[in-house]
N, CA, C, O and the ligand as a Tripos MOL2 file, in Angstrom:
@<TRIPOS>MOLECULE
protein
  317   315    80     0     0
PROTEIN
NO_CHARGES

@<TRIPOS>ATOM
      1 N         101.8090 -119.0230    3.0710 N.3       1 MET1
      2 CA        102.5770 -117.9980    2.3540 C.3       1 MET1
      3 C         101.6760 -116.7980    2.0210 C.2       1 MET1
      4 O         101.9950 -115.6600    2.3650 O.2       1 MET1
      5 N         100.5450 -117.0660    1.3480 N.am      2 GLU2
      6 CA         99.6480 -115.9880    0.9460 C.3       2 GLU2
      7 C          99.1140 -115.2370    2.1690 C.2       2 GLU2
      8 O          99.0250 -114.0090    2.1880 O.2       2 GLU2
      9 N          98.7690 -116.0130    3.1680 N.am      3 ASN3
     10 CA         98.2380 -115.4420    4.3930 C.3       3 ASN3
     11 C          99.2170 -114.4430    5.0010 C.2       3 ASN3
     12 O          98.8360 -113.3850    5.5010 O.2       3 ASN3
     13 N         100.4880 -114.8190    4.9390 N.am      4 LYS4
     14 CA        101.5260 -114.0000    5.5410 C.3       4 LYS4
     15 C         101.6240 -112.6440    4.8290 C.2       4 LYS4
     16 O         101.7830 -111.6060    5.4720 O.2       4 LYS4
     17 N         101.5270 -112.6690    3.4930 N.am      5 SER5
     18 CA        101.6720 -111.4200    2.7340 C.3       5 SER5
     19 C         100.4910 -110.4910    2.9980 C.2       5 SER5
     20 O         100.6530 -109.2710    3.0250 O.2       5 SER5
     21 N          99.2930 -111.0710    3.1940 N.am      6 ILE6
     22 CA         98.1220 -110.2510    3.5050 C.3       6 ILE6
     23 C          98.3340 -109.5450    4.8460 C.2       6 ILE6
     24 O          98.0520 -108.3550    4.9960 O.2       6 ILE6
     25 N          98.8320 -110.3050    5.8060 N.am      7 LYS7
     26 CA         99.0650 -109.7440    7.1400 C.3       7 LYS7
     27 C         100.0770 -108.6010    7.0740 C.2       7 LYS7
     28 O          99.9240 -107.5760    7.7380 O.2       7 LYS7
     29 N         101.1160 -108.8000    6.2550 N.am      8 THR8
     30 CA        102.1450 -107.7680    6.1270 C.3       8 THR8
     31 C         101.5550 -106.4950    5.5470 C.2       8 THR8
     32 O         101.8280 -105.3980    6.0350 O.2       8 THR8
     33 N         100.7320 -106.6440    4.4890 N.am      9 THR9
     34 CA        100.1070 -105.4800    3.8610 C.3       9 THR9
     35 C          99.2450 -104.7420    4.8750 C.2       9 THR9
     36 O          99.2490 -103.5130    4.9420 O.2       9 THR9
     37 N          98.5060 -105.5200    5.6610 N.am     10 PHE10
     38 CA         97.5990 -104.9370    6.6450 C.3      10 PHE10
     39 C          98.3610 -104.1070    7.6660 C.2      10 PHE10
     40 O          97.9640 -102.9850    7.9830 O.2      10 PHE10
     41 N          99.4690 -104.6670    8.1870 N.am     11 SER11
     42 CA        100.2090 -103.9350    9.2060 C.3      11 SER11
     43 C         100.9410 -102.7420    8.5860 C.2      11 SER11
     44 O         101.1900 -101.7440    9.2630 O.2      11 SER11
     45 N         101.2890 -102.8470    7.2870 N.am     12 LEU12
     46 CA        101.9060 -101.7090    6.6140 C.3      12 LEU12
     47 C         100.9110 -100.5670    6.4980 C.2      12 LEU12
     48 O         101.2630  -99.3970    6.6470 O.2      12 LEU12
     49 N          99.6480 -100.9330    6.2260 N.am     13 GLY13
     50 CA         98.5980  -99.9280    6.1600 C.3      13 GLY13
     51 C          98.4670  -99.2190    7.4860 C.2      13 GLY13
     52 O          98.3340  -97.9960    7.5450 O.2      13 GLY13
     53 N          98.5070 -100.0020    8.5520 N.am     14 LYS14
     54 CA         98.3930  -99.4180    9.8900 C.3      14 LYS14
     55 C          99.5750  -98.5230   10.1910 C.2      14 LYS14
     56 O          99.4340  -97.4650   10.8040 O.2      14 LYS14
     57 N         100.7500  -98.9640    9.7490 N.am     15 LEU15
     58 CA        101.9610  -98.1820    9.9670 C.3      15 LEU15
     59 C         101.8470  -96.8630    9.2170 C.2      15 LEU15
     60 O         102.1660  -95.8010    9.7500 O.2      15 LEU15
     61 N         101.3900  -96.9460    7.9740 N.am     16 TYR16
     62 CA        101.1820  -95.7550    7.1570 C.3      16 TYR16
     63 C         100.2570  -94.7800    7.8760 C.2      16 TYR16
     64 O         100.5180  -93.5780    7.9230 O.2      16 TYR16
     65 N          99.1690  -95.3150    8.4380 N.am     17 CYS17
     66 CA         98.1900  -94.4790    9.1340 C.3      17 CYS17
     67 C          98.8160  -93.7820   10.3360 C.2      17 CYS17
     68 O          98.5560  -92.6050   10.5850 O.2      17 CYS17
     69 N          99.6400  -94.5130   11.0780 N.am     18 SER18
     70 CA        100.2100  -93.9120   12.2830 C.3      18 SER18
     71 C         101.2410  -92.8570   11.9350 C.2      18 SER18
     72 O         101.5070  -91.9560   12.7310 O.2      18 SER18
     73 N         101.8320  -92.9640   10.7320 N.am     19 VAL19
     74 CA        102.8270  -91.9710   10.3220 C.3      19 VAL19
     75 C         102.1650  -90.7960    9.6080 C.2      19 VAL19
     76 O         102.4090  -89.6390    9.9510 O.2      19 VAL19
     77 N         101.3240  -91.0950    8.6120 N.am     20 PHE20
     78 CA        100.7620  -90.0420    7.7670 C.3      20 PHE20
     79 C          99.3260  -89.6810    8.1380 C.2      20 PHE20
     80 O          98.7820  -88.7030    7.6260 O.2      20 PHE20
     81 N          98.7160  -90.4550    9.0140 N.am     21 GLY21
     82 CA         97.3210  -90.2040    9.3700 C.3      21 GLY21
     83 C          96.3860  -91.0480    8.5300 C.2      21 GLY21
     84 O          96.7600  -91.5170    7.4550 O.2      21 GLY21
     85 N          95.1700  -91.2420    9.0150 N.am     22 HIS22
     86 CA         94.1860  -92.0730    8.3160 C.3      22 HIS22
     87 C          93.6570  -91.3650    7.0710 C.2      22 HIS22
     88 O          93.6570  -90.1380    6.9710 O.2      22 HIS22
     89 N          93.2090  -92.1890    6.1320 N.am     23 ARG23
     90 CA         92.5820  -91.6220    4.9250 C.3      23 ARG23
     91 C          91.1060  -91.9830    4.9580 C.2      23 ARG23
     92 O          90.6920  -93.0260    4.4550 O.2      23 ARG23
     93 N          90.3310  -91.1070    5.5560 N.am     24 TYR24
     94 CA         88.9190  -91.3880    5.7880 C.3      24 TYR24
     95 C          88.0620  -91.0770    4.5740 C.2      24 TYR24
     96 O          88.3340  -90.1520    3.8080 O.2      24 TYR24
     97 N          87.0110  -91.8870    4.4260 N.am     25 ARG25
     98 CA         85.9530  -91.5340    3.4910 C.3      25 ARG25
     99 C          84.6440  -91.6270    4.2600 C.2      25 ARG25
    100 O          84.5320  -92.4250    5.1900 O.2      25 ARG25
    101 N          83.6550  -90.8250    3.8880 N.am     26 VAL26
    102 CA         82.3830  -90.8100    4.5990 C.3      26 VAL26
    103 C          81.6120  -92.0840    4.2780 C.2      26 VAL26
    104 O          81.3950  -92.4040    3.1100 O.2      26 VAL26
    105 N          81.1970  -92.8120    5.3150 N.am     27 THR27
    106 CA         80.3990  -94.0210    5.0940 C.3      27 THR27
    107 C          78.9250  -93.7490    5.3780 C.2      27 THR27
    108 O          78.0480  -94.4380    4.8580 O.2      27 THR27
    109 N          78.6600  -92.7360    6.2090 N.am     28 LYS28
    110 CA         77.2730  -92.4640    6.5710 C.3      28 LYS28
    111 C          77.1220  -91.0160    7.0040 C.2      28 LYS28
    112 O          77.9020  -90.5070    7.8100 O.2      28 LYS28
    113 N          76.1000  -90.3560    6.4520 N.am     29 LYS29
    114 CA         75.8010  -89.0020    6.8880 C.3      29 LYS29
    115 C          74.7640  -89.0910    8.0090 C.2      29 LYS29
    116 O          73.6630  -89.5910    7.7810 O.2      29 LYS29
    117 N          75.0890  -88.6230    9.1940 N.am     30 VAL30
    118 CA         74.1470  -88.7030   10.3140 C.3      30 VAL30
    119 C          73.3210  -87.4210   10.3860 C.2      30 VAL30
    120 O          72.0960  -87.4670   10.2740 O.2      30 VAL30
    121 N          73.9710  -86.2970   10.5690 N.am     31 THR31
    122 CA         73.3220  -84.9900   10.4680 C.3      31 THR31
    123 C          74.2200  -84.1080    9.5990 C.2      31 THR31
    124 O          75.2120  -84.5860    9.0500 O.2      31 THR31
    125 N          73.8780  -82.8290    9.4730 N.am     32 SER32
    126 CA         74.7230  -81.9450    8.6620 C.3      32 SER32
    127 C          76.0830  -81.7240    9.3190 C.2      32 SER32
    128 O          77.0370  -81.3090    8.6630 O.2      32 SER32
    129 N          76.1620  -82.0040   10.6130 N.am     33 HIS33
    130 CA         77.4340  -81.8020   11.3230 C.3      33 HIS33
    131 C          78.1420  -83.1080   11.6420 C.2      33 HIS33
    132 O          79.3540  -83.1200   11.8600 O.2      33 HIS33
    133 N          77.4040  -84.2000   11.6700 N.am     34 ILE34
    134 CA         77.9810  -85.4700   12.1110 C.3      34 ILE34
    135 C          77.9990  -86.4830   10.9740 C.2      34 ILE34
    136 O          76.9810  -86.7300   10.3290 O.2      34 ILE34
    137 N          79.1560  -87.0570   10.7430 N.am     35 ASN35
    138 CA         79.3130  -88.1250    9.7590 C.3      35 ASN35
    139 C          80.0070  -89.3190   10.3980 C.2      35 ASN35
    140 O          80.6690  -89.1970   11.4280 O.2      35 ASN35
    141 N          79.8380  -90.4820    9.7590 N.am     36 GLU36
    142 CA         80.6670  -91.6250   10.1230 C.3      36 GLU36
    143 C          81.6770  -91.8180    9.0040 C.2      36 GLU36
    144 O          81.3500  -91.6780    7.8250 O.2      36 GLU36
    145 N          82.9140  -92.1420    9.3870 N.am     37 TYR37
    146 CA         83.9850  -92.3140    8.4090 C.3      37 TYR37
    147 C          84.6420  -93.6780    8.5760 C.2      37 TYR37
    148 O          84.6360  -94.2680    9.6560 O.2      37 TYR37
    149 N          85.2150  -94.1660    7.4580 N.am     38 GLN38
    150 CA         86.0400  -95.3670    7.5410 C.3      38 GLN38
    151 C          87.3460  -95.0900    6.8210 C.2      38 GLN38
    152 O          87.3590  -94.4920    5.7450 O.2      38 GLN38
    153 N          88.4400  -95.5260    7.4190 N.am     39 CYS39
    154 CA         89.7510  -95.3600    6.8140 C.3      39 CYS39
    155 C          89.9160  -96.3700    5.6800 C.2      39 CYS39
    156 O          89.6540  -97.5600    5.8540 O.2      39 CYS39
    157 N          90.3540  -95.8830    4.5130 N.am     40 MET40
    158 CA         90.5110  -96.7510    3.3470 C.3      40 MET40
    159 C          91.7080  -97.6800    3.4900 C.2      40 MET40
    160 O          91.8030  -98.6820    2.7800 O.2      40 MET40
    161 N          92.6160  -97.3620    4.3930 N.am     41 LEU41
    162 CA         93.8460  -98.1410    4.5100 C.3      41 LEU41
    163 C          93.7630  -99.2070    5.6000 C.2      41 LEU41
    164 O          94.1500 -100.3520    5.3650 O.2      41 LEU41
    165 N          93.2640  -98.8540    6.7930 N.am     42 CYS42
    166 CA         93.2440  -99.8290    7.8810 C.3      42 CYS42
    167 C          91.8180 -100.2100    8.2880 C.2      42 CYS42
    168 O          91.6290 -101.0350    9.1810 O.2      42 CYS42
    169 N          90.8030  -99.6050    7.6280 N.am     43 ASN43
    170 CA         89.3920  -99.9350    7.8500 C.3      43 ASN43
    171 C          88.8720  -99.5900    9.2380 C.2      43 ASN43
    172 O          87.8110 -100.0760    9.6290 O.2      43 ASN43
    173 N          89.5910  -98.7620    9.9930 N.am     44 CYS44
    174 CA         89.0720  -98.3540   11.2880 C.3      44 CYS44
    175 C          87.9360  -97.3470   11.0650 C.2      44 CYS44
    176 O          87.9110  -96.6440   10.0540 O.2      44 CYS44
    177 N          87.0020  -97.2860   12.0140 N.am     45 GLU45
    178 CA         85.8340  -96.4190   11.8680 C.3      45 GLU45
    179 C          85.8450  -95.3250   12.9250 C.2      45 GLU45
    180 O          86.1560  -95.5740   14.0900 O.2      45 GLU45
    181 N          85.5040  -94.1190   12.5090 N.am     46 VAL46
    182 CA         85.4000  -92.9950   13.4450 C.3      46 VAL46
    183 C          84.1230  -92.2310   13.1550 C.2      46 VAL46
    184 O          83.4850  -92.4250   12.1200 O.2      46 VAL46
    185 N          83.7600  -91.3610   14.0840 N.am     47 THR47
    186 CA         82.6060  -90.4950   13.8870 C.3      47 THR47
    187 C          82.9110  -89.1330   14.4820 C.2      47 THR47
    188 O          83.8660  -88.9860   15.2450 O.2      47 THR47
    189 N          82.1060  -88.1340   14.1390 N.am     48 THR48
    190 CA         82.2720  -86.8070   14.6970 C.3      48 THR48
    191 C          81.5860  -86.7750   16.0600 C.2      48 THR48
    192 O          80.4390  -87.2050   16.1840 O.2      48 THR48
    193 N          82.2690  -86.2770   17.0730 N.am     49 ASP49
    194 CA         81.6250  -86.1840   18.3910 C.3      49 ASP49
    195 C          80.9470  -84.8160   18.5460 C.2      49 ASP49
    196 O          80.9630  -84.0020   17.6230 O.2      49 ASP49
    197 N          80.3550  -84.5730   19.7150 N.am     50 ASP50
    198 CA         79.5740  -83.3390   19.9010 C.3      50 ASP50
    199 C          80.4390  -82.0820   19.8970 C.2      50 ASP50
    200 O          79.9170  -80.9690   19.8350 O.2      50 ASP50
    201 N          81.7550  -82.2540   19.9630 N.am     51 LYS51
    202 CA         82.6450  -81.0930   19.8990 C.3      51 LYS51
    203 C          83.2210  -80.9060   18.5000 C.2      51 LYS51
    204 O          84.0530  -80.0290   18.2680 O.2      51 LYS51
    205 N          82.7580  -81.7590   17.5560 N.am     52 GLY52
    206 CA         83.2120  -81.6260   16.1750 C.3      52 GLY52
    207 C          84.5300  -82.3000   15.8900 C.2      52 GLY52
    208 O          85.1250  -82.1020   14.8310 O.2      52 GLY52
    209 N          85.0000  -83.1180   16.8610 N.am     53 LYS53
    210 CA         86.2610  -83.8200   16.6550 C.3      53 LYS53
    211 C          85.9940  -85.2730   16.2880 C.2      53 LYS53
    212 O          84.9270  -85.8160   16.5710 O.2      53 LYS53
    213 N          86.9860  -85.8900   15.6500 N.am     54 LEU54
    214 CA         86.8340  -87.2940   15.2710 C.3      54 LEU54
    215 C          87.1540  -88.1890   16.4530 C.2      54 LEU54
    216 O          88.1580  -87.9980   17.1390 O.2      54 LEU54
    217 N          86.2910  -89.1660   16.6820 N.am     55 THR55
    218 CA         86.5020  -90.0960   17.7710 C.3      55 THR55
    219 C          86.1760  -91.5000   17.2970 C.2      55 THR55
    220 O          85.3990  -91.6750   16.3590 O.2      55 THR55
    221 N          86.7590  -92.4920   17.9310 N.am     56 GLN56
    222 CA         86.5650  -93.8790   17.5130 C.3      56 GLN56
    223 C          85.0900  -94.2640   17.5850 C.2      56 GLN56
    224 O          84.4050  -93.9740   18.5650 O.2      56 GLN56
    225 N          84.6160  -94.9250   16.5250 N.am     57 LEU57
    226 CA         83.2040  -95.2950   16.4620 C.3      57 LEU57
    227 C          82.9650  -96.5680   17.2900 C.2      57 LEU57
    228 O          83.2620  -97.6800   16.8520 O.2      57 LEU57
    229 N          82.4240  -96.3700   18.4910 N.am     58 THR58
    230 CA         82.1080  -97.4970   19.3630 C.3      58 THR58
    231 C          80.6690  -97.9430   19.0950 C.2      58 THR58
    232 O          79.8930  -97.1740   18.5280 O.2      58 THR58
    233 N          80.2930  -99.1650   19.4900 N.am     59 PRO59
    234 CA         78.8960  -99.5990   19.3300 C.3      59 PRO59
    235 C          77.9220  -98.6210   19.9640 C.2      59 PRO59
    236 O          76.8240  -98.4120   19.4490 O.2      59 PRO59
    237 N          78.3190  -98.0210   21.0780 N.am     60 GLN60
    238 CA         77.4900  -97.0320   21.7720 C.3      60 GLN60
    239 C          77.2370  -95.8070   20.8980 C.2      60 GLN60
    240 O          76.1050  -95.3420   20.7650 O.2      60 GLN60
    241 N          78.3280  -95.2910   20.2970 N.am     61 LEU61
    242 CA         78.2010  -94.1210   19.4280 C.3      61 LEU61
    243 C          77.4040  -94.4570   18.1820 C.2      61 LEU61
    244 O          76.6800  -93.6140   17.6540 O.2      61 LEU61
    245 N          77.5380  -95.6970   17.7090 N.am     62 LYS62
    246 CA         76.7830  -96.1400   16.5490 C.3      62 LYS62
    247 C          75.2870  -96.0790   16.8540 C.2      62 LYS62
    248 O          74.4850  -95.6630   16.0180 O.2      62 LYS62
    249 N          74.9290  -96.5020   18.0680 N.am     63 ASP63
    250 CA         73.5390  -96.4400   18.5340 C.3      63 ASP63
    251 C          73.0350  -95.0030   18.5600 C.2      63 ASP63
    252 O          71.9370  -94.7060   18.0890 O.2      63 ASP63
    253 N          73.8590  -94.1150   19.1190 N.am     64 ILE64
    254 CA         73.4870  -92.7020   19.2130 C.3      64 ILE64
    255 C          73.2760  -92.1230   17.8210 C.2      64 ILE64
    256 O          72.3010  -91.4110   17.5780 O.2      64 ILE64
    257 N          74.1930  -92.4320   16.9120 N.am     65 ASN65
    258 CA         74.0810  -91.9300   15.5390 C.3      65 ASN65
    259 C          72.8290  -92.4700   14.8600 C.2      65 ASN65
    260 O          72.1700  -91.7630   14.0980 O.2      65 ASN65
    261 N          72.5070  -93.7320   15.1450 N.am     66 GLU66
    262 CA         71.3040  -94.3510   14.5880 C.3      66 GLU66
    263 C          70.0670  -93.5680   15.0260 C.2      66 GLU66
    264 O          69.1810  -93.2730   14.2230 O.2      66 GLU66
    265 N          70.0300  -93.2370   16.3260 N.am     67 THR67
    266 CA         68.9220  -92.4540   16.8860 C.3      67 THR67
    267 C          68.8670  -91.0750   16.2560 C.2      67 THR67
    268 O          67.7950  -90.5930   15.8890 O.2      67 THR67
    269 N          70.0300  -90.4410   16.1310 N.am     68 LEU68
    270 CA         70.1050  -89.1080   15.5370 C.3      68 LEU68
    271 C          69.6040  -89.1260   14.0990 C.2      68 LEU68
    272 O          68.9020  -88.2120   13.6680 O.2      68 LEU68
    273 N          69.9710  -90.1800   13.3550 N.am     69 THR69
    274 CA         69.5620  -90.2840   11.9580 C.3      69 THR69
    275 C          68.0480  -90.3410   11.8420 C.2      69 THR69
    276 O          67.4610  -89.6250   11.0300 O.2      69 THR69
    277 N          67.4070  -91.1870   12.6490 N.am     70 SER70
    278 CA         65.9470  -91.3210   12.5610 C.3      70 SER70
    279 C          65.2610  -90.0570   13.0670 C.2      70 SER70
    280 O          64.2250  -89.6520   12.5400 O.2      70 SER70
    281 N          65.8400  -89.4420   14.0840 N.am     71 PHE71
    282 CA         65.3050  -88.1860   14.6080 C.3      71 PHE71
    283 C          65.3690  -87.1080   13.5400 C.2      71 PHE71
    284 O          64.4100  -86.3640   13.3340 O.2      71 PHE71
    285 N          66.4970  -87.0310   12.8690 N.am     72 HIS72
    286 CA         66.7350  -86.0470   11.8260 C.3      72 HIS72
    287 C          65.7320  -86.2260   10.6890 C.2      72 HIS72
    288 O          65.1810  -85.2520   10.1770 O.2      72 HIS72
    289 N          65.5000  -87.4870   10.2970 N.am     73 LYS73
    290 CA         64.5680  -87.7830    9.2140 C.3      73 LYS73
    291 C          63.1520  -87.3720    9.5850 C.2      73 LYS73
    292 O          62.4460  -86.7630    8.7810 O.2      73 LYS73
    293 N          62.7340  -87.7070   10.8160 N.am     74 LYS74
    294 CA         61.3880  -87.3810   11.2880 C.3      74 LYS74
    295 C          61.1820  -85.8740   11.2700 C.2      74 LYS74
    296 O          60.1300  -85.3820   10.8650 O.2      74 LYS74
    297 N          62.2050  -85.1490   11.7170 N.am     75 LYS75
    298 CA         62.1310  -83.7020   11.7880 C.3      75 LYS75
    299 C          61.9250  -83.1150   10.3910 C.2      75 LYS75
    300 O          61.1460  -82.1800   10.2050 O.2      75 LYS75
    301 N          62.6330  -83.6800    9.4170 N.am     76 ASN76
    302 CA         62.5160  -83.1690    8.0440 C.3      76 ASN76
    303 C          61.1550  -83.5060    7.4410 C.2      76 ASN76
    304 O          60.6240  -82.7580    6.6200 O.2      76 ASN76
    305 N          60.5930  -84.6550    7.8650 N.am     77 HIS77
    306 CA         59.3080  -85.0790    7.3040 C.3      77 HIS77
    307 C          58.1630  -84.2120    7.8080 C.2      77 HIS77
    308 O          57.1150  -84.1260    7.1680 O.2      77 HIS77
    309 N          58.3640  -83.5630    8.9680 N.am     78 ALA78
    310 CA         57.3030  -82.7720    9.5630 C.3      78 ALA78
    311 C          56.9410  -81.5630    8.7090 C.2      78 ALA78
    312 O          55.8480  -81.0100    8.8390 O.2      78 ALA78
    313 N          57.8590  -81.1530    7.8350 N.am     79 PHE79
    314 CA         57.5870  -79.9670    7.0230 C.3      79 PHE79
    315 C          56.9110  -80.2910    5.6920 C.2      79 PHE79
    316 O          56.6250  -79.3860    4.9090 O.2      79 PHE79
    317 ZN         93.8020  -95.8640    8.9520 Zn       80 ZN80
@<TRIPOS>BOND
     1     1     2 1
     2     2     3 1
     3     3     4 2
     4     3     5 am
     5     5     6 1
     6     6     7 1
     7     7     8 2
     8     7     9 am
     9     9    10 1
    10    10    11 1
    11    11    12 2
    12    11    13 am
    13    13    14 1
    14    14    15 1
    15    15    16 2
    16    15    17 am
    17    17    18 1
    18    18    19 1
    19    19    20 2
    20    19    21 am
    21    21    22 1
    22    22    23 1
    23    23    24 2
    24    23    25 am
    25    25    26 1
    26    26    27 1
    27    27    28 2
    28    27    29 am
    29    29    30 1
    30    30    31 1
    31    31    32 2
    32    31    33 am
    33    33    34 1
    34    34    35 1
    35    35    36 2
    36    35    37 am
    37    37    38 1
    38    38    39 1
    39    39    40 2
    40    39    41 am
    41    41    42 1
    42    42    43 1
    43    43    44 2
    44    43    45 am
    45    45    46 1
    46    46    47 1
    47    47    48 2
    48    47    49 am
    49    49    50 1
    50    50    51 1
    51    51    52 2
    52    51    53 am
    53    53    54 1
    54    54    55 1
    55    55    56 2
    56    55    57 am
    57    57    58 1
    58    58    59 1
    59    59    60 2
    60    59    61 am
    61    61    62 1
    62    62    63 1
    63    63    64 2
    64    63    65 am
    65    65    66 1
    66    66    67 1
    67    67    68 2
    68    67    69 am
    69    69    70 1
    70    70    71 1
    71    71    72 2
    72    71    73 am
    73    73    74 1
    74    74    75 1
    75    75    76 2
    76    75    77 am
    77    77    78 1
    78    78    79 1
    79    79    80 2
    80    79    81 am
    81    81    82 1
    82    82    83 1
    83    83    84 2
    84    83    85 am
    85    85    86 1
    86    86    87 1
    87    87    88 2
    88    87    89 am
    89    89    90 1
    90    90    91 1
    91    91    92 2
    92    91    93 am
    93    93    94 1
    94    94    95 1
    95    95    96 2
    96    95    97 am
    97    97    98 1
    98    98    99 1
    99    99   100 2
   100    99   101 am
   101   101   102 1
   102   102   103 1
   103   103   104 2
   104   103   105 am
   105   105   106 1
   106   106   107 1
   107   107   108 2
   108   107   109 am
   109   109   110 1
   110   110   111 1
   111   111   112 2
   112   111   113 am
   113   113   114 1
   114   114   115 1
   115   115   116 2
   116   115   117 am
   117   117   118 1
   118   118   119 1
   119   119   120 2
   120   119   121 am
   121   121   122 1
   122   122   123 1
   123   123   124 2
   124   123   125 am
   125   125   126 1
   126   126   127 1
   127   127   128 2
   128   127   129 am
   129   129   130 1
   130   130   131 1
   131   131   132 2
   132   131   133 am
   133   133   134 1
   134   134   135 1
   135   135   136 2
   136   135   137 am
   137   137   138 1
   138   138   139 1
   139   139   140 2
   140   139   141 am
   141   141   142 1
   142   142   143 1
   143   143   144 2
   144   143   145 am
   145   145   146 1
   146   146   147 1
   147   147   148 2
   148   147   149 am
   149   149   150 1
   150   150   151 1
   151   151   152 2
   152   151   153 am
   153   153   154 1
   154   154   155 1
   155   155   156 2
   156   155   157 am
   157   157   158 1
   158   158   159 1
   159   159   160 2
   160   159   161 am
   161   161   162 1
   162   162   163 1
   163   163   164 2
   164   163   165 am
   165   165   166 1
   166   166   167 1
   167   167   168 2
   168   167   169 am
   169   169   170 1
   170   170   171 1
   171   171   172 2
   172   171   173 am
   173   173   174 1
   174   174   175 1
   175   175   176 2
   176   175   177 am
   177   177   178 1
   178   178   179 1
   179   179   180 2
   180   179   181 am
   181   181   182 1
   182   182   183 1
   183   183   184 2
   184   183   185 am
   185   185   186 1
   186   186   187 1
   187   187   188 2
   188   187   189 am
   189   189   190 1
   190   190   191 1
   191   191   192 2
   192   191   193 am
   193   193   194 1
   194   194   195 1
   195   195   196 2
   196   195   197 am
   197   197   198 1
   198   198   199 1
   199   199   200 2
   200   199   201 am
   201   201   202 1
   202   202   203 1
   203   203   204 2
   204   203   205 am
   205   205   206 1
   206   206   207 1
   207   207   208 2
   208   207   209 am
   209   209   210 1
   210   210   211 1
   211   211   212 2
   212   211   213 am
   213   213   214 1
   214   214   215 1
   215   215   216 2
   216   215   217 am
   217   217   218 1
   218   218   219 1
   219   219   220 2
   220   219   221 am
   221   221   222 1
   222   222   223 1
   223   223   224 2
   224   223   225 am
   225   225   226 1
   226   226   227 1
   227   227   228 2
   228   227   229 am
   229   229   230 1
   230   230   231 1
   231   231   232 2
   232   231   233 am
   233   233   234 1
   234   234   235 1
   235   235   236 2
   236   235   237 am
   237   237   238 1
   238   238   239 1
   239   239   240 2
   240   239   241 am
   241   241   242 1
   242   242   243 1
   243   243   244 2
   244   243   245 am
   245   245   246 1
   246   246   247 1
   247   247   248 2
   248   247   249 am
   249   249   250 1
   250   250   251 1
   251   251   252 2
   252   251   253 am
   253   253   254 1
   254   254   255 1
   255   255   256 2
   256   255   257 am
   257   257   258 1
   258   258   259 1
   259   259   260 2
   260   259   261 am
   261   261   262 1
   262   262   263 1
   263   263   264 2
   264   263   265 am
   265   265   266 1
   266   266   267 1
   267   267   268 2
   268   267   269 am
   269   269   270 1
   270   270   271 1
   271   271   272 2
   272   271   273 am
   273   273   274 1
   274   274   275 1
   275   275   276 2
   276   275   277 am
   277   277   278 1
   278   278   279 1
   279   279   280 2
   280   279   281 am
   281   281   282 1
   282   282   283 1
   283   283   284 2
   284   283   285 am
   285   285   286 1
   286   286   287 1
   287   287   288 2
   288   287   289 am
   289   289   290 1
   290   290   291 1
   291   291   292 2
   292   291   293 am
   293   293   294 1
   294   294   295 1
   295   295   296 2
   296   295   297 am
   297   297   298 1
   298   298   299 1
   299   299   300 2
   300   299   301 am
   301   301   302 1
   302   302   303 1
   303   303   304 2
   304   303   305 am
   305   305   306 1
   306   306   307 1
   307   307   308 2
   308   307   309 am
   309   309   310 1
   310   310   311 1
   311   311   312 2
   312   311   313 am
   313   313   314 1
   314   314   315 1
   315   315   316 2
@<TRIPOS>SUBSTRUCTURE
     1 MET1         2 RESIDUE 1 A MET
     2 GLU2         6 RESIDUE 1 A GLU
     3 ASN3        10 RESIDUE 1 A ASN
     4 LYS4        14 RESIDUE 1 A LYS
     5 SER5        18 RESIDUE 1 A SER
     6 ILE6        22 RESIDUE 1 A ILE
     7 LYS7        26 RESIDUE 1 A LYS
     8 THR8        30 RESIDUE 1 A THR
     9 THR9        34 RESIDUE 1 A THR
    10 PHE10       38 RESIDUE 1 A PHE
    11 SER11       42 RESIDUE 1 A SER
    12 LEU12       46 RESIDUE 1 A LEU
    13 GLY13       50 RESIDUE 1 A GLY
    14 LYS14       54 RESIDUE 1 A LYS
    15 LEU15       58 RESIDUE 1 A LEU
    16 TYR16       62 RESIDUE 1 A TYR
    17 CYS17       66 RESIDUE 1 A CYS
    18 SER18       70 RESIDUE 1 A SER
    19 VAL19       74 RESIDUE 1 A VAL
    20 PHE20       78 RESIDUE 1 A PHE
    21 GLY21       82 RESIDUE 1 A GLY
    22 HIS22       86 RESIDUE 1 A HIS
    23 ARG23       90 RESIDUE 1 A ARG
    24 TYR24       94 RESIDUE 1 A TYR
    25 ARG25       98 RESIDUE 1 A ARG
    26 VAL26      102 RESIDUE 1 A VAL
    27 THR27      106 RESIDUE 1 A THR
    28 LYS28      110 RESIDUE 1 A LYS
    29 LYS29      114 RESIDUE 1 A LYS
    30 VAL30      118 RESIDUE 1 A VAL
    31 THR31      122 RESIDUE 1 A THR
    32 SER32      126 RESIDUE 1 A SER
    33 HIS33      130 RESIDUE 1 A HIS
    34 ILE34      134 RESIDUE 1 A ILE
    35 ASN35      138 RESIDUE 1 A ASN
    36 GLU36      142 RESIDUE 1 A GLU
    37 TYR37      146 RESIDUE 1 A TYR
    38 GLN38      150 RESIDUE 1 A GLN
    39 CYS39      154 RESIDUE 1 A CYS
    40 MET40      158 RESIDUE 1 A MET
    41 LEU41      162 RESIDUE 1 A LEU
    42 CYS42      166 RESIDUE 1 A CYS
    43 ASN43      170 RESIDUE 1 A ASN
    44 CYS44      174 RESIDUE 1 A CYS
    45 GLU45      178 RESIDUE 1 A GLU
    46 VAL46      182 RESIDUE 1 A VAL
    47 THR47      186 RESIDUE 1 A THR
    48 THR48      190 RESIDUE 1 A THR
    49 ASP49      194 RESIDUE 1 A ASP
    50 ASP50      198 RESIDUE 1 A ASP
    51 LYS51      202 RESIDUE 1 A LYS
    52 GLY52      206 RESIDUE 1 A GLY
    53 LYS53      210 RESIDUE 1 A LYS
    54 LEU54      214 RESIDUE 1 A LEU
    55 THR55      218 RESIDUE 1 A THR
    56 GLN56      222 RESIDUE 1 A GLN
    57 LEU57      226 RESIDUE 1 A LEU
    58 THR58      230 RESIDUE 1 A THR
    59 PRO59      234 RESIDUE 1 A PRO
    60 GLN60      238 RESIDUE 1 A GLN
    61 LEU61      242 RESIDUE 1 A LEU
    62 LYS62      246 RESIDUE 1 A LYS
    63 ASP63      250 RESIDUE 1 A ASP
    64 ILE64      254 RESIDUE 1 A ILE
    65 ASN65      258 RESIDUE 1 A ASN
    66 GLU66      262 RESIDUE 1 A GLU
    67 THR67      266 RESIDUE 1 A THR
    68 LEU68      270 RESIDUE 1 A LEU
    69 THR69      274 RESIDUE 1 A THR
    70 SER70      278 RESIDUE 1 A SER
    71 PHE71      282 RESIDUE 1 A PHE
    72 HIS72      286 RESIDUE 1 A HIS
    73 LYS73      290 RESIDUE 1 A LYS
    74 LYS74      294 RESIDUE 1 A LYS
    75 LYS75      298 RESIDUE 1 A LYS
    76 ASN76      302 RESIDUE 1 A ASN
    77 HIS77      306 RESIDUE 1 A HIS
    78 ALA78      310 RESIDUE 1 A ALA
    79 PHE79      314 RESIDUE 1 A PHE
    80 ZN80       317 GROUP 0 **** ****
């Protein structure tokens, strides 16, 4: 019974997202232009791509962002 209600809430969240759009919050700042976001309703993750648009956060993109983060930090430390 309880399990069923959780599932219903989850799919309602997804339905809400598909109708009204995701409600993202920033989970990680990568650079001044690139952030990682997570939707508060369906928990999907996205990131900013090189064109400034939001795209699904794949493991590959996560790797790239990880590299960018360390690169960004090193660059700032040089000064
Ligand atoms: Zn969502």
